[in-house]
BALOPA-552821 format. One record per residue (C-alpha): residue in three letters; x, y, z; residue number from 1. Coordinates in steps of 0.001 Angstrom, whole numbers, plus 524288, in hexadecimal, padded with zeros to 5 digits. Example, Ala and Ser with C-alpha at 12.3 -4.5 7.8 and 13.67 -1.06 7.14 Angstrom:
<atoms>
{atom ALA; {8300C; 7EE6C; 81E78}; 1}
{atom SER; {83566; 7FBDC; 81BE4}; 2}
</atoms>
This chain:
<atoms>
{atom MET; {95C46; BDB08; 99564}; 1}
{atom ASN; {95937; BE81B; 99BC5}; 2}
{atom TYR; {9679F; BEB7F; 99AB4}; 3}
{atom PHE; {9676C; BE9E3; 98BD1}; 4}
{atom LYS; {95AAE; BF17E; 98ABD}; 5}
{atom SER; {9607A; BFCB5; 9926B}; 6}
{atom LYS; {96C93; BFCBD; 989B7}; 7}
{atom ILE; {96460; BFCD7; 97D53}; 8}
{atom THR; {95BDE; C07C5; 982C2}; 9}
{atom ALA; {967E4; C0FC8; 98649}; 10}
{atom PHE; {96D92; C0DC4; 97896}; 11}
{atom VAL; {960EB; C11F5; 971E7}; 12}
{atom LEU; {95FDF; C1E0B; 97A76}; 13}
{atom ALA; {96E03; C21BC; 977CF}; 14}
{atom ALA; {96C7F; C1FE2; 9692C}; 15}
{atom THR; {95FF0; C27D3; 9691C}; 16}
{atom GLY; {9668C; C32A3; 970A3}; 17}
{atom LEU; {9720F; C32DD; 96752}; 18}
{atom LEU; {9693D; C33B8; 95B74}; 19}
{atom ALA; {96155; C3E8B; 961C4}; 20}
{atom PHE; {96DD3; C45ED; 964E5}; 21}
{atom LYS; {972B4; C44C1; 956E3}; 22}
{atom ALA; {96595; C4908; 9516F}; 23}
{atom GLU; {96534; C54B2; 95AA9}; 24}
{atom THR; {97317; C5852; 956BF}; 25}
{atom ALA; {96FD0; C577C; 94846}; 26}
{atom PHE; {963BC; C5FFD; 949D9}; 27}
{atom ALA; {96B4C; C69C4; 95225}; 28}
{atom LEU; {9764B; C6B12; 9482C}; 29}
{atom ARG; {9763F; C77DB; 940D1}; 30}
{atom ILE; {97E7B; C7B37; 9351D}; 31}
{atom ASP; {9867F; C8766; 93791}; 32}
{atom LEU; {981A2; C8F0D; 92BBE}; 33}
{atom ASP; {97913; C9B11; 92C58}; 34}
{atom ARG; {96D45; C9AFA; 9238D}; 35}
{atom PRO; {96E65; CA3E7; 917A5}; 36}
{atom GLY; {964E1; CAED3; 914CB}; 37}
{atom PRO; {957AA; CABB3; 90E73}; 38}
{atom ASN; {95CD1; CAE14; 900A5}; 39}
{atom GLU; {96B24; CAAF5; 902CB}; 40}
{atom PHE; {96C8E; C9EE8; 8FA5F}; 41}
{atom VAL; {97B58; C9D05; 8FB20}; 42}
{atom ARG; {983C0; C9B75; 90746}; 43}
{atom ASP; {99156; C994F; 90186}; 44}
{atom LEU; {99960; C97BD; 90DE5}; 45}
{atom ALA; {9A3EE; C8FC1; 90701}; 46}
{atom GLY; {9A5C0; C99AB; 8FC15}; 47}
{atom MET; {9A30C; C8FB8; 8F155}; 48}
{atom ILE; {999FB; C97C6; 8E8A7}; 49}
{atom SER; {99E0C; CA297; 8DF5B}; 50}
{atom SER; {996FB; CAF95; 8E027}; 51}
{atom ALA; {9915C; CADA8; 8D27D}; 52}
{atom ASN; {98BFF; CA02A; 8D59E}; 53}
{atom GLU; {986C3; CA4D2; 8E2B2}; 54}
{atom ALA; {97F2E; CAFAE; 8DBF2}; 55}
{atom GLU; {9795A; CA5E0; 8D24C}; 56}
{atom ILE; {975E2; C9C52; 8DD30}; 57}
{atom LYS; {96EC7; CA712; 8E480}; 58}
{atom LYS; {966E8; CAA8D; 8D84C}; 59}
{atom ILE; {96313; C9C52; 8D63D}; 60}
{atom ALA; {95F95; C9A42; 8E48D}; 61}
{atom GLU; {957AF; CA6CA; 8E54F}; 62}
{atom ALA; {94FE8; CA32E; 8D920}; 63}
{atom VAL; {94CB8; C9539; 8DD37}; 64}
{atom LEU; {948C9; C99D3; 8EAC8}; 65}
{atom LYS; {93F6F; CA390; 8E4A8}; 66}
{atom ASP; {93A34; C9A2B; 8DA57}; 67}
{atom LYS; {939C1; C8D53; 8E1DB}; 68}
{atom ALA; {93ABC; C910A; 8F03F}; 69}
{atom THR; {946E9; C8898; 8F079}; 70}
{atom PRO; {9531F; C8E56; 8F6AF}; 71}
{atom ILE; {9606A; C896D; 8F23D}; 72}
{atom LEU; {96B0B; C8C43; 8FC34}; 73}
{atom VAL; {97980; C8A47; 8F9A2}; 74}
{atom VAL; {982C0; C88EC; 90530}; 75}
{atom THR; {9915D; C8670; 90469}; 76}
{atom ILE; {99981; C83C9; 91085}; 77}
{atom SER; {9A7C4; C80D2; 9130B}; 78}
{atom SER; {9A437; C7488; 91AAE}; 79}
{atom MET; {99945; C6EDF; 922CE}; 80}
{atom ASP; {9A241; C6E99; 92EA1}; 81}
{atom ALA; {9A38E; C7D72; 92E0D}; 82}
{atom HIS; {994F5; C7E95; 9309C}; 83}
{atom GLY; {9930E; C7479; 93B42}; 84}
{atom GLY; {99093; C68A1; 932B7}; 85}
{atom GLY; {99DB7; C61ED; 931C2}; 86}
{atom ASP; {99841; C54A6; 935C3}; 87}
{atom LEU; {98C89; C554A; 92CB9}; 88}
{atom ARG; {98A2F; C4FC7; 91F40}; 89}
{atom ILE; {98742; C5A82; 91581}; 90}
{atom GLU; {97967; C552F; 913F7}; 91}
{atom THR; {976F4; C5752; 9227E}; 92}
{atom PHE; {97DB3; C6495; 92272}; 93}
{atom ALA; {97583; C6953; 916E9}; 94}
{atom ARG; {968DB; C6446; 91CC0}; 95}
{atom LEU; {96B6B; C6AA6; 929DB}; 96}
{atom LEU; {96ED0; C777B; 9233E}; 97}
{atom PHE; {962C0; C76CC; 91A79}; 98}
{atom ASP; {959BE; C74BA; 9261D}; 99}
{atom GLN; {960E2; C7E84; 92EB9}; 100}
{atom TRP; {95F0F; C8946; 924A9}; 101}
{atom GLY; {95158; C84FF; 920BF}; 102}
{atom ILE; {95454; C85A8; 91237}; 103}
{atom GLY; {94836; C86EE; 909DA}; 104}
{atom HIS; {939FB; C88E7; 90D6D}; 105}
{atom LYS; {93343; C7DEE; 914A8}; 106}
{atom THR; {9264B; C819C; 90E6A}; 107}
{atom LEU; {921D6; C8A4E; 90350}; 108}
{atom GLY; {91410; C8EFA; 905FA}; 109}
{atom LYS; {90D35; C82C0; 90AC5}; 110}
{atom SER; {915FE; C7963; 9034A}; 111}
{atom GLU; {921A2; C71EA; 90871}; 112}
{atom TRP; {92D86; C7747; 90153}; 113}
{atom ASN; {93B33; C75F4; 90721}; 114}
{atom THR; {94324; C7611; 8FA81}; 115}
{atom GLY; {94F89; C7CAF; 8FF43}; 116}
{atom ILE; {95CA3; C789A; 8F989}; 117}
{atom LEU; {96A05; C7985; 8FFFB}; 118}
{atom LEU; {976D1; C77A8; 8F89A}; 119}
{atom LEU; {98191; C7606; 902BA}; 120}
{atom VAL; {98FFD; C74F1; 8FF28}; 121}
{atom SER; {99A70; C71D3; 90945}; 122}
{atom GLU; {9A77C; C74AD; 902CE}; 123}
{atom GLY; {9B069; C6EBD; 90CFF}; 124}
{atom ASP; {9A84B; C6256; 90E0B}; 125}
{atom ARG; {9A791; C6182; 8FF20}; 126}
{atom LYS; {9990F; C5EBF; 8FFDA}; 127}
{atom ALA; {98CB8; C64F2; 8FA8E}; 128}
{atom ARG; {97E79; C62B1; 8FDBF}; 129}
{atom ILE; {9717C; C6632; 8F791}; 130}
{atom GLU; {96738; C660D; 90254}; 131}
{atom LEU; {958C3; C66C9; 8FEEE}; 132}
{atom GLY; {94D04; C6B38; 906B2}; 133}
{atom ALA; {9432D; C60E6; 90AB9}; 134}
{atom GLY; {93993; C6565; 90059}; 135}
{atom TRP; {94216; C5F3A; 8F5DA}; 136}
{atom GLY; {9410C; C51C4; 8FBFB}; 137}
{atom ARG; {94B52; C489E; 8F67B}; 138}
{atom GLU; {94718; C48DF; 8E844}; 139}
{atom LYS; {9519F; C52BB; 8E460}; 140}
{atom ASP; {95D04; C4B49; 8EA63}; 141}
{atom ASP; {9612D; C4552; 8DD63}; 142}
{atom LEU; {9608C; C528C; 8D6CA}; 143}
{atom CYS; {968B3; C5895; 8E1AA}; 144}
{atom SER; {9729F; C4D98; 8E023}; 145}
{atom GLU; {97352; C50BD; 8D19D}; 146}
{atom ILE; {97591; C5F1F; 8D48F}; 147}
{atom MET; {9801B; C5BC3; 8DE4C}; 148}
{atom SER; {98740; C51E7; 8D5C0}; 149}
{atom ASP; {985DD; C58DC; 8C898}; 150}
{atom GLN; {98629; C674D; 8CBE4}; 151}
{atom ILE; {98CA8; C69AC; 8D8FC}; 152}
{atom ILE; {996EC; C5F58; 8DBE3}; 153}
{atom PRO; {99DBA; C5F2A; 8CE73}; 154}
{atom ASN; {9A033; C6DC3; 8CFF4}; 155}
{atom PHE; {9A4BE; C6C0C; 8DDF2}; 156}
{atom LYS; {9AE68; C6187; 8D9DE}; 157}
{atom GLY; {9B435; C6B7C; 8D07C}; 158}
{atom ARG; {9B455; C7586; 8DB96}; 159}
{atom ARG; {9AA2A; C7DA5; 8D464}; 160}
{atom PHE; {9A240; C7FA7; 8E0C0}; 161}
{atom SER; {99AFF; C8BE6; 8DCC5}; 162}
{atom GLU; {9971C; C85FC; 8CFB7}; 163}
{atom GLY; {99298; C796F; 8D640}; 164}
{atom ILE; {98A27; C8083; 8E02A}; 165}
{atom PHE; {9843C; C8918; 8D598}; 166}
{atom ALA; {9816C; C7D38; 8CD07}; 167}
{atom GLY; {97B15; C768F; 8D8B5}; 168}
{atom VAL; {97248; C8239; 8DB72}; 169}
{atom ARG; {96E21; C831E; 8CD29}; 170}
{atom SER; {96A55; C74D3; 8CD8E}; 171}
{atom LEU; {96326; C7622; 8DA7D}; 172}
{atom ASP; {95BAF; C8186; 8D4B9}; 173}
{atom ALA; {957C0; C78F3; 8C927}; 174}
{atom MET; {95392; C6E33; 8D29C}; 175}
{atom ALA; {94B45; C77BD; 8DA76}; 176}
{atom ARG; {9449F; C7C4B; 8CDF3}; 177}
{atom GLY; {9425B; C6E8A; 8C8CF}; 178}
{atom LYS; {94B5B; C70A4; 8BD2D}; 179}
{atom SER; {955D5; C67F5; 8B743}; 180}
{atom LEU; {96345; C696A; 8BD40}; 181}
{atom PRO; {96D77; C7134; 8B5C6}; 182}
{atom SER; {97708; C68D9; 8AE34}; 183}
{atom PRO; {98362; C6606; 8B5F1}; 184}
{atom PRO; {98FAB; C6D0C; 8B146}; 185}
{atom LYS; {996FC; C665A; 8A641}; 186}
{atom PRO; {9A3A0; C5FAB; 8AA68}; 187}
{atom THR; {9B037; C6663; 8A64F}; 188}
{atom TRP; {9B305; C5BFF; 89BF8}; 189}
{atom PHE; {9A5E4; C5DA2; 89526}; 190}
{atom TYR; {9A8EC; C6841; 88B3A}; 191}
{atom PRO; {9B69F; C636F; 88781}; 192}
{atom VAL; {9B0E0; C55F4; 88505}; 193}
{atom VAL; {9A61E; C5BA6; 87C8B}; 194}
{atom LEU; {9B00F; C6370; 874A6}; 195}
{atom ALA; {9B886; C5753; 87313}; 196}
{atom ALA; {9ACC0; C4F9B; 86E50}; 197}
{atom ILE; {9A993; C5A15; 86445}; 198}
{atom GLY; {9B7B2; C5A30; 85FAE}; 199}
{atom LEU; {9B7BE; C4B69; 85E31}; 200}
{atom ALA; {9AB02; C4BD0; 856A2}; 201}
{atom ILE; {9B079; C55E3; 84D20}; 202}
{atom PHE; {9BD1F; C4E54; 84B77}; 203}
{atom THR; {9B5B3; C41C3; 848FF}; 204}
{atom ALA; {9ACCF; C481D; 83F07}; 205}
{atom VAL; {9B89A; C4D50; 83784}; 206}
{atom SER; {9BF29; C4004; 8383D}; 207}
{atom LEU; {9B327; C394B; 832B6}; 208}
{atom CYS; {9B288; C42DE; 82769}; 209}
{atom ARG; {9C0BE; C40C6; 823EF}; 210}
{atom ASN; {9C279; C323C; 8264A}; 211}
{atom GLY; {9B4D5; C2C93; 82515}; 212}
{atom SER; {9B08D; C21D5; 82E30}; 213}
{atom GLY; {9BE2E; C1C5B; 82FE6}; 214}
{atom GLY; {9C7EB; C2034; 83A50}; 215}
{atom TRP; {9C556; C24E8; 847F6}; 216}
{atom ALA; {9B947; C2D35; 84580}; 217}
{atom TRP; {9AF5F; C2375; 84AC3}; 218}
{atom VAL; {9B78A; C210D; 856E0}; 219}
{atom LEU; {9B7AF; C2F9A; 85992}; 220}
{atom TRP; {9A901; C3063; 85756}; 221}
{atom ALA; {9A711; C25A1; 86154}; 222}
{atom ALA; {9AF69; C2D39; 86AF8}; 223}
{atom VAL; {9A79D; C39A1; 86887}; 224}
{atom PHE; {99A74; C330E; 86A80}; 225}
{atom GLY; {99F7D; C2C1E; 87692}; 226}
{atom LEU; {9A411; C3912; 87C50}; 227}
{atom ILE; {99747; C3FD3; 87928}; 228}
{atom GLY; {98FC2; C34B0; 87F5D}; 229}
{atom PHE; {997F8; C35D4; 88BA5}; 230}
{atom ILE; {99569; C4481; 88C7D}; 231}
{atom LEU; {986CD; C42CE; 88AB4}; 232}
{atom LEU; {98657; C380E; 894F0}; 233}
{atom THR; {98DBA; C408E; 89EA9}; 234}
{atom MET; {98494; C4BEE; 89C4B}; 235}
{atom ALA; {9789B; C4352; 89DFA}; 236}
{atom ARG; {97D8E; C3E2B; 8AAE8}; 237}
{atom SER; {980D8; C4B97; 8B062}; 238}
{atom GLY; {974F0; C5335; 8ABB3}; 239}
{atom GLY; {96A6E; C575E; 8B3DF}; 240}
{atom SER; {952E0; C5EC2; 8BD8A}; 241}
{atom SER; {92312; C9318; 8E150}; 242}
{atom GLY; {92FA0; C99D2; 8E61F}; 243}
{atom SER; {933C5; CA12A; 8F23A}; 244}
{atom SER; {93BE5; CACF1; 8F5A8}; 245}
{atom GLY; {93B77; CAA27; 90437}; 246}
{atom GLY; {949C1; CA69C; 9059E}; 247}
{atom SER; {950FA; C99D4; 90705}; 248}
{atom PHE; {94CDE; C9606; 914B5}; 249}
{atom GLY; {93F93; C9205; 9198A}; 250}
{atom GLY; {940FA; C8663; 92289}; 251}
{atom GLY; {94488; C7C9C; 91803}; 252}
{atom PHE; {94B53; C6FFD; 91BB8}; 253}
{atom SER; {9530F; C6575; 914DF}; 254}
{atom GLY; {94D39; C58B8; 91051}; 255}
{atom GLY; {95A7B; C522D; 90F0C}; 256}
{atom GLY; {95A24; C524A; 90027}; 257}
{atom GLY; {964F9; C570A; 8F752}; 258}
{atom ALA; {9727B; C523E; 8F386}; 259}
{atom THR; {9807A; C523F; 8F855}; 260}
{atom GLY; {98D21; C531F; 8F0B7}; 261}
{atom SER; {99BA3; C535C; 8F38D}; 262}
{atom TRP; {9A7CC; C5698; 8EBB6}; 263}
</atoms>
């Protein structure tokens, strides 16, 4: 009996030691990325953002930091492995980086604040992550998922990386200000379909005038209304909801909220 007790005790001690070792390793891990300057909102290490979009992102980020004390930082990397995080999920990588840099201000005056936002894109891993400061809680996760799936990833799938990042920042700015999200970009087929529908409507109207209610006019009208209904349904499904100038970093930390996407 004592033999089995000693074996169980040894197993528990070994398991506890292993867990402690893993926890210590995780806490000791640092992402190999230097923190940007206080008002450096874009760190485009993968070269994914055009100069024009970068200038616009900086204007947006500077304004929302001043108006809402909410920094938006954009970071692009070639891969997580290149910065010491090859074995990590992008959620873990982003959270470690957020906490390591201290994005956002932990407090504002006497109030808990912590509303920093990180948009991380890893080109080689084909993954993107929106990471939110703990002050957001988890109530914005659905909104972040909408931004990721409607604004960022569709552009990335078309290799429009700069446009996708810019669209994501515009939407994150709207979220920080409590405004409705910008409408997602129209698909490439949208305008040709609308023009075709208009052409069919005109043709049908002429046919009705010439031939009355007989012939194919009513069939074409049914097709037109069916097409219009489809367009409206698609649009409905895809539609979109005291400041600080003290810089982007003030001991903020992640609360685990946000959204992840891949392409």
